[in-house]
N, CA and C atoms of all chains as a GROMACS GRO file, in nm:
protein
  630
    1MET      N    1  14.452   4.919   7.568
    1MET     CA    2  14.510   4.798   7.496
    1MET      C    3  14.456   4.672   7.560
    2SER      N    4  14.503   4.637   7.689
    2SER     CA    5  14.457   4.513   7.750
    2SER      C    6  14.335   4.554   7.838
    3ASN      N    7  14.286   4.672   7.824
    3ASN     CA    8  14.175   4.716   7.911
    3ASN      C    9  14.042   4.669   7.842
    4ARG      N   10  13.993   4.552   7.887
    4ARG     CA   11  13.868   4.499   7.819
    4ARG      C   12  13.746   4.580   7.866
    5ARG      N   13  13.654   4.595   7.777
    5ARG     CA   14  13.530   4.670   7.804
    5ARG      C   15  13.416   4.581   7.809
    6SER      N   16  13.358   4.570   7.926
    6SER     CA   17  13.238   4.475   7.939
    6SER      C   18  13.145   4.539   8.038
    7ARG      N   19  13.017   4.504   8.023
    7ARG     CA   20  12.914   4.559   8.116
    7ARG      C   21  12.936   4.500   8.258
    8GLN      N   22  12.958   4.369   8.264
    8GLN     CA   23  12.970   4.313   8.396
    8GLN      C   24  13.121   4.278   8.425
    9SER      N   25  13.188   4.378   8.464
    9SER     CA   26  13.334   4.355   8.484
    9SER      C   27  13.346   4.299   8.624
   10SER      N   28  13.415   4.192   8.635
   10SER     CA   29  13.420   4.119   8.767
   10SER      C   30  13.528   4.188   8.860
   11SER      N   31  13.626   4.252   8.805
   11SER     CA   32  13.729   4.308   8.898
   11SER      C   33  13.681   4.436   8.962
   12ALA      N   34  13.610   4.521   8.896
   12ALA     CA   35  13.551   4.641   8.951
   12ALA      C   36  13.412   4.624   8.988
   13PRO      N   37  13.371   4.621   9.116
   13PRO     CA   38  13.228   4.608   9.146
   13PRO      C   39  13.151   4.730   9.107
   14ARG      N   40  13.021   4.703   9.075
   14ARG     CA   41  12.935   4.810   9.030
   14ARG      C   42  12.900   4.898   9.150
   15ILE      N   43  12.919   5.025   9.137
   15ILE     CA   44  12.897   5.113   9.252
   15ILE      C   45  12.757   5.174   9.236
   16SER      N   46  12.701   5.208   9.352
   16SER     CA   47  12.567   5.266   9.356
   16SER      C   48  12.582   5.417   9.353
   17ASP      N   49  12.465   5.487   9.339
   17ASP     CA   50  12.470   5.634   9.331
   17ASP      C   51  12.520   5.689   9.456
   18ASN      N   52  12.483   5.640   9.569
   18ASN     CA   53  12.526   5.695   9.694
   18ASN      C   54  12.682   5.677   9.713
   19GLN      N   55  12.730   5.564   9.671
   19GLN     CA   56  12.870   5.548   9.675
   19GLN      C   57  12.943   5.644   9.585
   20MET      N   58  12.881   5.673   9.474
   20MET     CA   59  12.955   5.763   9.380
   20MET      C   60  12.951   5.901   9.432
   21ILE      N   61  12.838   5.946   9.490
   21ILE     CA   62  12.837   6.079   9.549
   21ILE      C   63  12.936   6.090   9.659
   22ASP      N   64  12.940   5.987   9.739
   22ASP     CA   65  13.033   5.984   9.856
   22ASP      C   66  13.173   6.000   9.802
   23LEU      N   67  13.205   5.926   9.699
   23LEU     CA   68  13.336   5.929   9.637
   23LEU      C   69  13.375   6.072   9.588
   24VAL      N   70  13.278   6.132   9.525
   24VAL     CA   71  13.308   6.266   9.472
   24VAL      C   72  13.332   6.364   9.581
   25SER      N   73  13.249   6.355   9.689
   25SER     CA   74  13.272   6.446   9.801
   25SER      C   75  13.409   6.421   9.867
   26LYS      N   76  13.452   6.298   9.874
   26LYS     CA   77  13.574   6.268   9.931
   26LYS      C   78  13.695   6.316   9.852
   27LEU      N   79  13.688   6.290   9.720
   27LEU     CA   80  13.805   6.325   9.637
   27LEU      C   81  13.814   6.469   9.607
   28ARG      N   82  13.702   6.540   9.617
   28ARG     CA   83  13.705   6.682   9.593
   28ARG      C   84  13.788   6.762   9.700
   29GLN      N   85  13.796   6.700   9.816
   29GLN     CA   86  13.876   6.761   9.918
   29GLN      C   87  14.026   6.757   9.891
   30ILE      N   88  14.061   6.649   9.823
   30ILE     CA   89  14.206   6.622   9.798
   30ILE      C   90  14.249   6.695   9.670
   31LEU      N   91  14.160   6.698   9.573
   31LEU     CA   92  14.191   6.764   9.448
   31LEU      C   93  14.117   6.889   9.436
   32PRO      N   94  14.181   7.002   9.478
   32PRO     CA   95  14.104   7.127   9.483
   32PRO      C   96  14.061   7.178   9.346
   33GLU      N   97  14.138   7.152   9.237
   33GLU     CA   98  14.093   7.204   9.110
   33GLU      C   99  13.971   7.142   9.055
   34ILE      N  100  13.928   7.028   9.111
   34ILE     CA  101  13.807   6.959   9.060
   34ILE      C  102  13.691   7.017   9.136
   35GLY      N  103  13.709   7.061   9.255
   35GLY     CA  104  13.602   7.109   9.336
   35GLY      C  105  13.536   7.232   9.283
   36GLN      N  106  13.604   7.300   9.188
   36GLN     CA  107  13.550   7.426   9.133
   36GLN      C  108  13.443   7.396   9.035
   37ARG      N  109  13.444   7.278   8.976
   37ARG     CA  110  13.352   7.248   8.869
   37ARG      C  111  13.219   7.192   8.929
   38ARG      N  112  13.108   7.233   8.869
   38ARG     CA  113  12.984   7.188   8.918
   38ARG      C  114  12.904   7.118   8.796
   39ARG      N  115  12.899   6.981   8.807
   39ARG     CA  116  12.831   6.913   8.696
   39ARG      C  117  12.734   6.813   8.764
   40SER      N  118  12.683   6.736   8.678
   40SER     CA  119  12.598   6.625   8.732
   40SER      C  120  12.686   6.515   8.804
   41ASP      N  121  12.628   6.444   8.892
   41ASP     CA  122  12.705   6.364   8.974
   41ASP      C  123  12.780   6.257   8.906
   42LYS      N  124  12.715   6.188   8.803
   42LYS     CA  125  12.790   6.076   8.738
   42LYS      C  126  12.894   6.126   8.649
   43ALA      N  127  12.868   6.243   8.572
   43ALA     CA  128  12.971   6.295   8.485
   43ALA      C  129  13.087   6.348   8.571
   44SER      N  130  13.051   6.403   8.682
   44SER     CA  131  13.150   6.453   8.777
   44SER      C  132  13.237   6.346   8.835
   45ALA      N  133  13.170   6.229   8.868
   45ALA     CA  134  13.246   6.116   8.918
   45ALA      C  135  13.345   6.066   8.818
   46SER      N  136  13.302   6.052   8.692
   46SER     CA  137  13.389   6.005   8.591
   46SER      C  138  13.507   6.104   8.579
   47LYS      N  139  13.480   6.228   8.578
   47LYS     CA  140  13.591   6.328   8.562
   47LYS      C  141  13.682   6.323   8.683
   48VAL      N  142  13.626   6.315   8.800
   48VAL     CA  143  13.704   6.312   8.918
   48VAL      C  144  13.791   6.190   8.927
   49LEU      N  145  13.744   6.072   8.886
   49LEU     CA  146  13.817   5.951   8.879
   49LEU      C  147  13.939   5.971   8.776
   50GLN      N  148  13.906   6.022   8.658
   50GLN     CA  149  14.010   6.048   8.569
   50GLN      C  150  14.119   6.141   8.613
   51GLU      N  151  14.076   6.253   8.680
   51GLU     CA  152  14.170   6.344   8.731
   51GLU      C  153  14.250   6.285   8.848
   52THR      N  154  14.186   6.197   8.921
   52THR     CA  155  14.261   6.127   9.029
   52THR      C  156  14.372   6.037   8.977
   53CYS      N  157  14.343   5.962   8.872
   53CYS     CA  158  14.436   5.875   8.804
   53CYS      C  159  14.554   5.960   8.753
   54ASN      N  160  14.522   6.067   8.685
   54ASN     CA  161  14.625   6.153   8.629
   54ASN      C  162  14.710   6.214   8.734
   55TYR      N  163  14.646   6.259   8.844
   55TYR     CA  164  14.720   6.319   8.955
   55TYR      C  165  14.814   6.229   9.019
   56ILE      N  166  14.773   6.100   9.039
   56ILE     CA  167  14.864   6.000   9.103
   56ILE      C  168  14.975   5.967   9.008
   57ARG      N  169  14.952   5.964   8.875
   57ARG     CA  170  15.063   5.942   8.787
   57ARG      C  171  15.157   6.058   8.783
   58ASN      N  172  15.108   6.176   8.789
   58ASN     CA  173  15.199   6.293   8.791
   58ASN      C  174  15.284   6.298   8.921
   59LEU      N  175  15.214   6.257   9.035
   59LEU     CA  176  15.291   6.262   9.159
   59LEU      C  177  15.404   6.152   9.151
   60ASN      N  178  15.364   6.034   9.099
   60ASN     CA  179  15.475   5.931   9.084
   60ASN      C  180  15.585   5.979   8.995
   61ARG      N  181  15.553   6.043   8.885
   61ARG     CA  182  15.658   6.095   8.797
   61ARG      C  183  15.742   6.202   8.864
   62GLU      N  184  15.680   6.284   8.942
   62GLU     CA  185  15.753   6.391   9.011
   62GLU      C  186  15.842   6.331   9.117
   63VAL      N  187  15.792   6.226   9.182
   63VAL     CA  188  15.880   6.159   9.287
   63VAL      C  189  15.997   6.097   9.218
   64ASP      N  190  15.980   6.032   9.098
   64ASP     CA  191  16.089   5.977   9.028
   64ASP      C  192  16.200   6.084   8.988
   65ASN      N  193  16.145   6.196   8.933
   65ASN     CA  194  16.238   6.303   8.895
   65ASN      C  195  16.313   6.360   9.017
   66LEU      N  196  16.237   6.387   9.121
   66LEU     CA  197  16.307   6.438   9.243
   66LEU      C  198  16.406   6.343   9.298
   67SER      N  199  16.372   6.216   9.300
   67SER     CA  200  16.462   6.113   9.349
   67SER      C  201  16.593   6.107   9.273
   68GLU      N  202  16.576   6.115   9.136
   68GLU     CA  203  16.696   6.116   9.050
   68GLU      C  204  16.784   6.232   9.074
   69ARG      N  205  16.718   6.352   9.098
   69ARG     CA  206  16.791   6.470   9.123
   69ARG      C  207  16.862   6.458   9.255
   70LEU      N  208  16.797   6.408   9.356
   70LEU     CA  209  16.849   6.385   9.491
   70LEU      C  210  16.970   6.291   9.492
   71SER      N  211  16.958   6.188   9.407
   71SER     CA  212  17.071   6.098   9.401
   71SER      C  213  17.193   6.155   9.340
   72GLN      N  214  17.168   6.246   9.235
   72GLN     CA  215  17.281   6.312   9.174
   72GLN      C  216  17.344   6.405   9.271
   73LEU      N  217  17.274   6.473   9.349
   73LEU     CA  218  17.326   6.568   9.450
   73LEU      C  219  17.405   6.494   9.563
   74LEU      N  220  17.347   6.373   9.599
   74LEU     CA  221  17.417   6.299   9.703
   74LEU      C  222  17.548   6.245   9.656
   75GLU      N  223  17.564   6.217   9.526
   75GLU     CA  224  17.690   6.166   9.472
   75GLU      C  225  17.791   6.277   9.479
   76SER      N  226  17.751   6.398   9.456
   76SER     CA  227  17.839   6.508   9.449
   76SER      C  228  17.893   6.554   9.587
   77VAL      N  229  17.825   6.518   9.692
   77VAL     CA  230  17.862   6.561   9.824
   77VAL      C  231  17.984   6.490   9.873
   78ASP      N  232  18.080   6.556   9.935
   78ASP     CA  233  18.196   6.492   9.992
   78ASP      C  234  18.156   6.426  10.115
   79GLU      N  235  18.209   6.302  10.133
   79GLU     CA  236  18.163   6.229  10.254
   79GLU      C  237  18.214   6.282  10.388
   80ASP      N  238  18.328   6.362  10.380
   80ASP     CA  239  18.382   6.417  10.501
   80ASP      C  240  18.330   6.560  10.526
   81SER      N  241  18.246   6.606  10.442
   81SER     CA  242  18.206   6.748  10.457
   81SER      C  243  18.096   6.761  10.572
   82PRO      N  244  18.076   6.878  10.628
   82PRO     CA  245  17.977   6.884  10.733
   82PRO      C  246  17.837   6.867  10.680
   83GLU      N  247  17.814   6.891  10.550
   83GLU     CA  248  17.683   6.870  10.491
   83GLU      C  249  17.644   6.722  10.500
   84ALA      N  250  17.742   6.641  10.472
   84ALA     CA  251  17.711   6.494  10.484
   84ALA      C  252  17.682   6.459  10.625
   85ALA      N  253  17.744   6.513  10.720
   85ALA     CA  254  17.712   6.487  10.861
   85ALA      C  255  17.569   6.533  10.899
   86VAL      N  256  17.528   6.646  10.834
   86VAL     CA  257  17.387   6.685  10.860
   86VAL      C  258  17.293   6.592  10.799
   87ILE      N  259  17.323   6.540  10.683
   87ILE     CA  260  17.235   6.445  10.611
   87ILE      C  261  17.222   6.319  10.691
   88ARG      N  262  17.337   6.273  10.744
   88ARG     CA  263  17.339   6.146  10.824
   88ARG      C  264  17.253   6.172  10.943
   89SER      N  265  17.266   6.283  11.008
   89SER     CA  266  17.182   6.299  11.126
   89SER      C  267  17.034   6.314  11.095
   90LEU      N  268  17.003   6.363  10.974
   90LEU     CA  269  16.860   6.365  10.933
   90LEU      C  270  16.810   6.224  10.904
   91LEU      N  271  16.882   6.142  10.837
   91LEU     CA  272  16.835   6.016  10.802
   91LEU      C  273  16.839   5.909  10.911
   92MET      N  274  16.922   5.932  11.010
   92MET     CA  275  16.930   5.827  11.115
   92MET      C  276  16.852   5.870  11.237
   93MET      N  277  16.644   7.794   8.974
   93MET     CA  278  16.596   7.657   9.012
   93MET      C  279  16.474   7.623   8.930
   94GLU      N  280  16.473   7.502   8.870
   94GLU     CA  281  16.361   7.462   8.785
   94GLU      C  282  16.236   7.433   8.868
   95LYS      N  283  16.130   7.495   8.827
   95LYS     CA  284  16.004   7.469   8.903
   95LYS      C  285  15.915   7.377   8.824
   96THR      N  286  15.879   7.267   8.889
   96THR     CA  287  15.797   7.170   8.818
   96THR      C  288  15.652   7.178   8.874
   97LEU      N  289  15.556   7.180   8.792
   97LEU     CA  290  15.414   7.187   8.835
   97LEU      C  291  15.375   7.049   8.889
   98ALA      N  292  15.298   7.059   8.995
   98ALA     CA  293  15.258   6.934   9.062
   98ALA      C  294  15.149   6.866   8.975
   99THR      N  295  15.064   6.942   8.913
   99THR     CA  296  14.960   6.888   8.831
   99THR      C  297  14.964   6.949   8.699
  100SER      N  298  14.972   6.871   8.589
  100SER     CA  299  14.970   6.935   8.461
  100SER      C  300  14.829   6.920   8.405
  101HIS      N  301  14.781   7.029   8.357
  101HIS     CA  302  14.646   7.041   8.308
  101HIS      C  303  14.625   7.005   8.161
  102THR      N  304  14.718   6.931   8.110
  102THR     CA  305  14.710   6.898   7.964
  102THR      C  306  14.599   6.790   7.946
  103LYS      N  307  14.494   6.832   7.877
  103LYS     CA  308  14.388   6.738   7.854
  103LYS      C  309  14.391   6.680   7.718
  104ARG      N  310  14.352   6.555   7.708
  104ARG     CA  311  14.356   6.490   7.578
  104ARG      C  312  14.234   6.533   7.495
  105SER      N  313  14.261   6.572   7.376
  105SER     CA  314  14.147   6.631   7.295
  105SER      C  315  14.078   6.509   7.230
  106SER      N  316  13.949   6.483   7.280
  106SER     CA  317  13.874   6.380   7.233
  106SER      C  318  13.781   6.424   7.127
  107PRO      N  319  13.743   6.336   7.027
  107PRO     CA  320  13.647   6.379   6.930
  107PRO      C  321  13.511   6.406   6.992
  108PRO      N  322  13.440   6.513   6.950
  108PRO     CA  323  13.321   6.552   7.016
  108PRO      C  324  13.206   6.453   6.978
  109SER      N  325  13.138   6.395   7.075
  109SER     CA  326  13.025   6.315   7.054
  109SER      C  327  12.906   6.385   7.115
  110PRO      N  328  12.809   6.426   7.029
  110PRO     CA  329  12.694   6.501   7.083
  110PRO      C  330  12.602   6.428   7.173
  111SER      N  331  12.606   6.290   7.170
  111SER     CA  332  12.513   6.218   7.248
  111SER      C  333  12.565   6.194   7.391
  112SER      N  334  12.690   6.222   7.417
  112SER     CA  335  12.740   6.198   7.555
  112SER      C  336  12.722   6.320   7.639
  113ALA      N  337  12.687   6.298   7.762
  113ALA     CA  338  12.669   6.406   7.866
  113ALA      C  339  12.798   6.467   7.910
  114VAL      N  340  12.909   6.397   7.897
  114VAL     CA  341  13.031   6.438   7.956
  114VAL      C  342  13.101   6.529   7.845
  115ASN      N  343  13.085   6.655   7.860
  115ASN     CA  344  13.154   6.746   7.765
  115ASN      C  345  13.278   6.793   7.826
  116THR      N  346  13.382   6.772   7.756
  116THR     CA  347  13.517   6.810   7.800
  116THR      C  348  13.542   6.962   7.767
  117SER      N  349  13.529   7.042   7.872
  117SER     CA  350  13.550   7.190   7.856
  117SER      C  351  13.698   7.218   7.866
  118SER      N  352  13.752   7.270   7.758
  118SER     CA  353  13.901   7.294   7.758
  118SER      C  354  13.925   7.424   7.833
  119THR      N  355  14.008   7.418   7.933
  119THR     CA  356  14.050   7.542   8.008
  119THR      C  357  14.153   7.618   7.933
  120GLY      N  358  14.156   7.752   7.952
  120GLY     CA  359  14.244   7.838   7.882
  120GLY      C  360  14.390   7.809   7.916
  121PHE      N  361  14.415   7.755   8.031
  121PHE     CA  362  14.554   7.728   8.078
  121PHE      C  363  14.597   7.589   8.020
  122ASN      N  364  14.659   7.589   7.908
  122ASN     CA  365  14.691   7.465   7.846
  122ASN      C  366  14.840   7.464   7.813
  123ARG      N  367  14.927   7.448   7.908
  123ARG     CA  368  15.073   7.458   7.897
  123ARG      C  369  15.127   7.313   7.921
  124ARG      N  370  15.197   7.267   7.817
  124ARG     CA  371  15.259   7.131   7.832
  124ARG      C  372  15.400   7.147   7.860
  125THR      N  373  15.435   7.120   7.988
  125THR     CA  374  15.580   7.140   8.028
  125THR      C  375  15.653   7.006   8.000
  126ARG      N  376  15.582   6.894   7.994
  126ARG     CA  377  15.652   6.770   7.963
  126ARG      C  378  15.563   6.680   7.887
  127GLN      N  379  15.603   6.588   7.806
  127GLN     CA  380  15.526   6.501   7.725
  127GLN      C  381  15.468   6.390   7.818
  128ARG      N  382  15.339   6.377   7.803
  128ARG     CA  383  15.270   6.280   7.890
  128ARG      C  384  15.259   6.146   7.819
  129LEU      N  385  15.300   6.040   7.892
  129LEU     CA  386  15.281   5.909   7.835
  129LEU      C  387  15.136   5.866   7.842
  130SER      N  388  15.085   5.811   7.738
  130SER     CA  389  14.945   5.769   7.734
  130SER      C  390  14.940   5.625   7.772
  131ASP      N  391  14.876   5.603   7.880
  131ASP     CA  392  14.868   5.460   7.935
  131ASP      C  393  14.737   5.397   7.868
  132ALA      N  394  14.718   5.276   7.907
  132ALA     CA  395  14.600   5.202   7.856
  132ALA      C  396  14.476   5.236   7.931
  133THR      N  397  14.453   5.363   7.950
  133THR     CA  398  14.330   5.405   8.022
  133THR      C  399  14.260   5.518   7.954
  134ALA      N  400  14.141   5.544   7.986
  134ALA     CA  401  14.058   5.654   7.939
  134ALA      C  402  14.051   5.648   7.789
  135SER      N  403  14.010   5.533   7.742
  135SER     CA  404  13.988   5.520   7.600
  135SER      C  405  13.845   5.570   7.561
  136VAL      N  406  13.840   5.672   7.476
  136VAL     CA  407  13.715   5.738   7.441
  136VAL      C  408  13.638   5.636   7.359
  137SER      N  409  13.514   5.603   7.399
  137SER     CA  410  13.436   5.516   7.324
  137SER      C  411  13.363   5.580   7.206
  138GLU      N  412  13.378   5.519   7.090
  138GLU     CA  413  13.320   5.571   6.965
  138GLU      C  414  13.176   5.524   6.951
  139THR      N  415  13.133   5.423   7.020
  139THR     CA  416  13.009   5.362   6.994
  139THR      C  417  12.895   5.456   7.042
  140ASP      N  418  12.776   5.441   6.977
  140ASP     CA  419  12.661   5.521   7.012
  140ASP      C  420  12.583   5.447   7.119
  141VAL      N  421  12.614   5.486   7.247
  141VAL     CA  422  12.546   5.425   7.357
  141VAL      C  423  12.468   5.530   7.434
  142GLU      N  424  12.390   5.485   7.525
  142GLU     CA  425  12.313   5.592   7.603
  142GLU      C  426  12.409   5.658   7.703
  143ASP      N  427  12.360   5.780   7.740
  143ASP     CA  428  12.442   5.857   7.838
  143ASP      C  429  12.456   5.786   7.965
  144GLU      N  430  12.356   5.722   8.018
  144GLU     CA  431  12.357   5.659   8.146
  144GLU      C  432  12.454   5.544   8.142
  145ASP      N  433  12.448   5.461   8.033
  145ASP     CA  434  12.539   5.349   8.029
  145ASP      C  435  12.677   5.396   8.007
  146GLU      N  436  12.701   5.493   7.931
  146GLU     CA  437  12.834   5.537   7.901
  146GLU      C  438  12.899   5.596   8.022
  147ASP      N  439  12.826   5.667   8.109
  147ASP     CA  440  12.882   5.719   8.231
  147ASP      C  441  12.915   5.613   8.322
  148GLU      N  442  12.825   5.513   8.334
  148GLU     CA  443  12.855   5.407   8.435
  148GLU      C  444  12.973   5.328   8.383
  149GLU      N  445  12.984   5.293   8.252
  149GLU     CA  446  13.092   5.220   8.197
  149GLU      C  447  13.223   5.296   8.212
  150GLY      N  448  13.219   5.424   8.185
  150GLY     CA  449  13.341   5.504   8.202
  150GLY      C  450  13.388   5.508   8.347
  151VAL      N  451  13.293   5.515   8.434
  151VAL     CA  452  13.328   5.522   8.577
  151VAL      C  453  13.391   5.386   8.623
  152GLU      N  454  13.337   5.279   8.575
  152GLU     CA  455  13.398   5.153   8.613
  152GLU      C  456  13.536   5.126   8.548
  153GLU      N  457  13.545   5.175   8.427
  153GLU     CA  458  13.683   5.161   8.364
  153GLU      C  459  13.789   5.243   8.445
  154LYS      N  460  13.747   5.359   8.489
  154LYS     CA  461  13.840   5.444   8.562
  154LYS      C  462  13.864   5.386   8.703
  155ILE      N  463  13.769   5.318   8.756
  155ILE     CA  464  13.790   5.251   8.884
  155ILE      C  465  13.891   5.136   8.872
  156GLU      N  466  13.884   5.067   8.758
  156GLU     CA  467  13.987   4.960   8.734
  156GLU      C  468  14.126   5.022   8.710
  157ALA      N  469  14.131   5.140   8.637
  157ALA     CA  470  14.260   5.208   8.628
  157ALA      C  471  14.309   5.249   8.764
  158LEU      N  472  14.222   5.298   8.848
  158LEU     CA  473  14.268   5.353   8.981
  158LEU      C  474  14.316   5.230   9.062
  159GLN      N  475  14.259   5.114   9.043
  159GLN     CA  476  14.298   4.997   9.119
  159GLN      C  477  14.434   4.956   9.078
  160THR      N  478  14.474   4.980   8.952
  160THR     CA  479  14.608   4.935   8.904
  160THR      C  480  14.718   5.028   8.954
  161ILE      N  481  14.685   5.155   8.966
  161ILE     CA  482  14.793   5.251   9.002
  161ILE      C  483  14.810   5.275   9.153
  162VAL      N  484  14.709   5.234   9.236
  162VAL     CA  485  14.722   5.238   9.380
  162VAL      C  486  14.777   5.110   9.430
  163PRO      N  487  14.876   5.113   9.513
  163PRO     CA  488  14.937   4.985   9.564
  163PRO      C  489  14.831   4.904   9.643
  164GLY      N  490  14.824   4.778   9.606
  164GLY     CA  491  14.722   4.695   9.667
  164GLY      C  492  14.576   4.727   9.634
  165GLY      N  493  14.551   4.796   9.526
  165GLY     CA  494  14.416   4.845   9.500
  165GLY      C  495  14.337   4.738   9.440
  166THR      N  496  14.399   4.634   9.374
  166THR     CA  497  14.318   4.540   9.301
  166THR      C  498  14.240   4.449   9.397
  167GLU      N  499  14.278   4.446   9.525
  167GLU     CA  500  14.216   4.352   9.622
  167GLU      C  501  14.113   4.424   9.704
  168LEU      N  502  14.094   4.556   9.678
  168LEU     CA  503  14.002   4.633   9.768
  168LEU      C  504  13.863   4.658   9.693
  169GLY      N  505  13.764   4.673   9.775
  169GLY     CA  506  13.631   4.713   9.725
  169GLY      C  507  13.635   4.860   9.688
  170VAL      N  508  13.515   4.914   9.664
  170VAL     CA  509  13.513   5.048   9.615
  170VAL      C  510  13.538   5.151   9.729
  171ASP      N  511  13.479   5.122   9.841
  171ASP     CA  512  13.497   5.217   9.954
  171ASP      C  513  13.644   5.213  10.003
  172ALA      N  514  13.697   5.088  10.016
  172ALA     CA  515  13.831   5.071  10.071
  172ALA      C  516  13.926   5.134   9.965
  173LEU      N  517  13.897   5.118   9.844
  173LEU     CA  518  13.988   5.166   9.733
  173LEU      C  519  13.992   5.321   9.739
  174PHE      N  520  13.883   5.392   9.769
  174PHE     CA  521  13.889   5.536   9.770
  174PHE      C  522  13.959   5.587   9.901
  175GLU      N  523  13.945   5.508  10.005
  175GLU     CA  524  14.022   5.550  10.127
  175GLU      C  525  14.175   5.530  10.101
  176GLU      N  526  14.206   5.414  10.037
  176GLU     CA  527  14.343   5.398  10.007
  176GLU      C  528  14.403   5.494   9.905
  177THR      N  529  14.316   5.540   9.817
  177THR     CA  530  14.353   5.640   9.716
  177THR      C  531  14.393   5.765   9.789
  178ALA      N  532  14.301   5.808   9.876
  178ALA     CA  533  14.325   5.933   9.958
  178ALA      C  534  14.460   5.925  10.033
  179SER      N  535  14.477   5.811  10.100
  179SER     CA  536  14.600   5.796  10.181
  179SER      C  537  14.719   5.797  10.090
  180TYR      N  538  14.707   5.726   9.970
  180TYR     CA  539  14.828   5.722   9.886
  180TYR      C  540  14.860   5.853   9.831
  181ILE      N  541  14.759   5.939   9.795
  181ILE     CA  542  14.788   6.066   9.738
  181ILE      C  543  14.852   6.160   9.850
  182LEU      N  544  14.811   6.150   9.978
  182LEU     CA  545  14.874   6.227  10.084
  182LEU      C  546  15.015   6.179  10.106
  183ALA      N  547  15.036   6.051  10.100
  183ALA     CA  548  15.174   5.996  10.125
  183ALA      C  549  15.262   6.042  10.009
  184LEU      N  550  15.218   6.041   9.886
  184LEU     CA  551  15.299   6.085   9.776
  184LEU      C  552  15.337   6.235   9.790
  185GLN      N  553  15.236   6.315   9.838
  185GLN     CA  554  15.261   6.458   9.851
  185GLN      C  555  15.364   6.486   9.965
  186CYS      N  556  15.353   6.403  10.078
  186CYS     CA  557  15.456   6.419  10.178
  186CYS      C  558  15.592   6.376  10.133
  187GLN      N  559  15.592   6.272  10.051
  187GLN     CA  560  15.721   6.226   9.998
  187GLN      C  561  15.786   6.329   9.904
  188ILE      N  562  15.705   6.399   9.822
  188ILE     CA  563  15.759   6.502   9.738
  188ILE      C  564  15.811   6.617   9.815
  189ASN      N  565  15.742   6.658   9.922
  189ASN     CA  566  15.789   6.769  10.003
  189ASN      C  567  15.925   6.731  10.075
  190ALA      N  568  15.933   6.607  10.120
  190ALA     CA  569  16.052   6.568  10.194
  190ALA      C  570  16.177   6.566  10.094
  191ILE      N  571  16.152   6.517   9.978
  191ILE     CA  572  16.261   6.513   9.873
  191ILE      C  573  16.297   6.651   9.831
  192LYS      N  574  16.192   6.743   9.824
  192LYS     CA  575  16.226   6.883   9.782
  192LYS      C  576  16.310   6.949   9.889
  193VAL      N  577  16.281   6.922  10.019
  193VAL     CA  578  16.358   6.987  10.124
  193VAL      C  579  16.513   6.949  10.114
  194LEU      N  580  16.522   6.814  10.102
  194LEU     CA  581  16.654   6.756  10.086
  194LEU      C  582  16.734   6.816   9.960
  195THR      N  583  16.666   6.820   9.856
  195THR     CA  584  16.721   6.871   9.736
  195THR      C  585  16.769   7.012   9.745
  196THR      N  586  16.677   7.090   9.805
  196THR     CA  587  16.716   7.233   9.828
  196THR      C  588  16.829   7.247   9.914
  197PHE      N  589  16.836   7.172  10.016
  197PHE     CA  590  16.953   7.172  10.113
  197PHE      C  591  17.080   7.141  10.042
  198LEU      N  592  17.078   7.032   9.963
  198LEU     CA  593  17.197   6.990   9.887
  198LEU      C  594  17.238   7.090   9.783
  199GLU      N  595  17.149   7.150   9.718
  199GLU     CA  596  17.178   7.253   9.620
  199GLU      C  597  17.248   7.368   9.673
  200ARG      N  598  17.204   7.415   9.786
  200ARG     CA  599  17.267   7.526   9.859
  200ARG      C  600  17.401   7.489   9.899
  201CYS      N  601  17.427   7.361   9.939
  201CYS     CA  602  17.556   7.320   9.982
  201CYS      C  603  17.652   7.318   9.859
  202GLU      N  604  17.594   7.276   9.742
  202GLU     CA  605  17.677   7.275   9.620
  202GLU      C  606  17.724   7.418   9.588
  203LYS      N  607  17.633   7.510   9.592
  203LYS     CA  608  17.668   7.654   9.563
  203LYS      C  609  17.769   7.702   9.666
  204LYS      N  610  17.756   7.658   9.787
  204LYS     CA  611  17.849   7.706   9.893
  204LYS      C  612  17.991   7.654   9.860
  205ASP      N  613  17.999   7.522   9.823
  205ASP     CA  614  18.130   7.467   9.799
  205ASP      C  615  18.193   7.529   9.673
  206MET      N  616  18.111   7.558   9.574
  206MET     CA  617  18.169   7.614   9.450
  206MET      C  618  18.212   7.758   9.484
  207LYS      N  619  18.142   7.823   9.571
  207LYS     CA  620  18.185   7.960   9.604
  207LYS      C  621  18.318   7.960   9.675
  208PHE      N  622  18.339   7.866   9.768
  208PHE     CA  623  18.462   7.864   9.842
  208PHE      C  624  18.570   7.810   9.763
  209GLY      N  625  18.541   7.720   9.665
  209GLY     CA  626  18.650   7.661   9.578
  209GLY      C  627  18.702   7.765   9.482
  210GLY      N  628  18.628   7.877   9.458
  210GLY     CA  629  18.679   7.968   9.362
  210GLY      C  630  18.626   7.939   9.228
   0.00000   0.00000   0.00000
């Protein structure tokens, strides 16, 4: 939508081939399912970047879901119960 | 207990362009556990451009997308952005593990209370 497409984009600097290869080798260690694929460096870099963005969004969504679940469970815990004392000792 | 996948392998089916070198090979494991919101990224270009230019342009677009979703990424160069991306992914994974431990502990406490309550 608001993602303008231009050859000389000022916000993202143009990366060289060595930087791209370095990027791919770095990100492959973090995303193991990408390391299994073997393609050309530029196509693989584009795919790795896409998978990285999707992976971060999935992690953010999972953090939101788990946080909501955690807040629901915390509401149901009695403040005088020993479980609440354990949680206080964990958080403090 | 509901098990949520850390990474969903749902791929967007793009129209096949024979001139592009990036061929999206669809994996057999295509299970959609949740509906994925489509952001303003990864727009498949319909124009007939060279493979070299399309790859570079796609890479730069995805770098911009990466800068938006990584905190403080818009001010970083390419090298610092990738370092920050790696650190951010590791931090998110640690956060998920910590919340999972707390959630599991509290769920067991709930079952324990219900068991004693009758």
